[in-house]
C-alpha positions in Angstrom: 17.0 93.1 -75.8 14.0 90.5 -75.1 10.6 92.0 -75.3 8.4 90.0 -73.0 4.4 90.3 -73.3 3.3 92.7 -70.1 1.1 89.7 -68.8 3.4 86.8 -69.3 6.4 89.4 -67.6 3.5 89.8 -64.3 2.9 86.3 -64.3 6.7 85.5 -63.6 6.9 88.2 -61.1 4.1 86.9 -59.2 5.9 83.5 -59.3 9.4 84.9 -58.3 7.7 86.9 -55.6 6.3 83.8 -54.1 9.2 81.5 -54.5 8.1 79.3 -57.2 9.4 78.6 -60.3 7.0 79.4 -63.4 5.2 76.3 -64.9 5.5 75.0 -68.4 2.3 75.0 -70.1 0.4 72.5 -68.3 -2.4 72.4 -66.2 -0.2 69.6 -64.3 2.8 71.3 -62.8 4.6 67.7 -62.1 5.0 66.0 -59.1 8.0 66.0 -55.9 9.4 62.8 -54.5 11.6 62.6 -51.6 12.5 58.7 -49.7 12.9 58.3 -46.2 15.3 57.5 -44.3 17.8 59.4 -46.2 20.7 56.5 -46.7 22.6 54.9 -49.6 20.3 51.9 -49.4 17.2 53.6 -49.6 18.4 56.0 -52.8 18.6 52.9 -54.6 15.0 51.7 -54.3 14.0 55.6 -54.1 15.7 55.6 -58.1 13.6 52.8 -58.8 10.2 54.2 -57.5 11.3 57.6 -59.7 11.3 55.2 -62.4 7.9 53.6 -61.9 6.5 56.9 -61.4 8.2 58.9 -64.3 7.1 55.6 -66.7 3.1 56.1 -65.2 3.4 59.9 -66.1 5.6 60.5 -69.1 4.3 63.9 -70.2 5.8 65.5 -66.6 8.9 65.8 -64.7 9.4 63.7 -61.2 11.7 65.9 -59.3 13.8 64.7 -56.2 14.0 67.1 -53.2 14.4 67.1 -49.8 11.5 65.3 -47.7 10.7 68.8 -46.2 11.0 70.6 -49.2 7.8 69.8 -51.3 6.4 72.8 -52.9 3.1 73.8 -52.1 1.8 73.9 -55.6 2.5 70.5 -56.8 1.6 66.6 -56.4 4.1 65.6 -53.5 5.1 62.1 -52.9 7.2 60.6 -50.1 8.4 56.5 -50.0 9.2 55.9 -46.6 11.0 52.4 -46.3 10.5 51.0 -43.3 12.3 48.0 -43.5 15.2 47.2 -46.1 16.5 43.3 -46.2 18.4 41.1 -49.0 14.8 39.3 -49.2 12.4 41.5 -47.6 11.0 45.8 -47.9 8.4 47.3 -46.0 7.6 50.6 -47.1 4.7 53.3 -46.8 3.6 56.1 -49.1 2.8 59.4 -48.3 1.4 62.0 -50.8 -0.5 65.5 -50.9 -2.6 67.5 -53.9 -1.1 71.2 -54.1 -2.9 72.8 -50.8 -4.1 69.8 -48.9 -2.6 67.8 -46.2 -0.5 64.7 -46.4 -2.2 61.5 -46.5 -0.7 58.2 -45.0 -1.2 54.6 -47.1 -1.3 51.0 -45.8 2.7 49.7 -45.1 3.3 46.8 -48.1 5.7 44.5 -47.8 7.9 42.4 -50.6 9.5 39.3 -49.3 10.8 36.5 -50.9 12.4 33.1 -49.5 14.5 31.0 -52.2 16.6 34.4 -53.3 17.4 38.2 -52.7 15.4 40.8 -53.9 16.6 42.1 -57.7 15.7 45.5 -59.0 12.9 43.7 -61.5 11.0 42.3 -58.1 11.3 45.5 -56.5 9.8 47.5 -59.6 7.2 45.0 -60.0 6.4 46.0 -56.5 6.6 49.6 -56.5 4.0 49.4 -60.2 1.8 48.1 -57.9 1.9 50.1 -54.9 1.8 53.1 -57.5 -0.8 52.2 -59.6 -3.0 51.8 -55.9 -2.0 54.9 -54.6 -4.1 58.1 -55.1 -0.7 60.2 -56.4 -1.0 57.8 -59.5 -4.7 59.2 -60.5 
């Protein structure tokens, strides 16, 4: 039989009642990320964005979620891919702090003339995009 302190037990019950998972001993519960539109092509670049965010927040989880399923208690980010071609990528970020409204960033475009885009180029682009985002601060 497991005996939990009464205070911790009450905290878990309250969180479960609100439909939330308990947060692991940190003031920062992590971040959720979704990408739109939900296509196989976008999923590939979304994985790169997830890796960029995770590298900048190594002590906190980056959870992939459906675009409409961001918990209200977490920082939420949506990567919106406006255009994706072999030589161009146009995106904008949306972000929301807990219990606040969504904010929209400017559209940013990465293009190349003499080759196809590759993972390294897209990762660099996302590193710059994320560093300029309020979600990174």
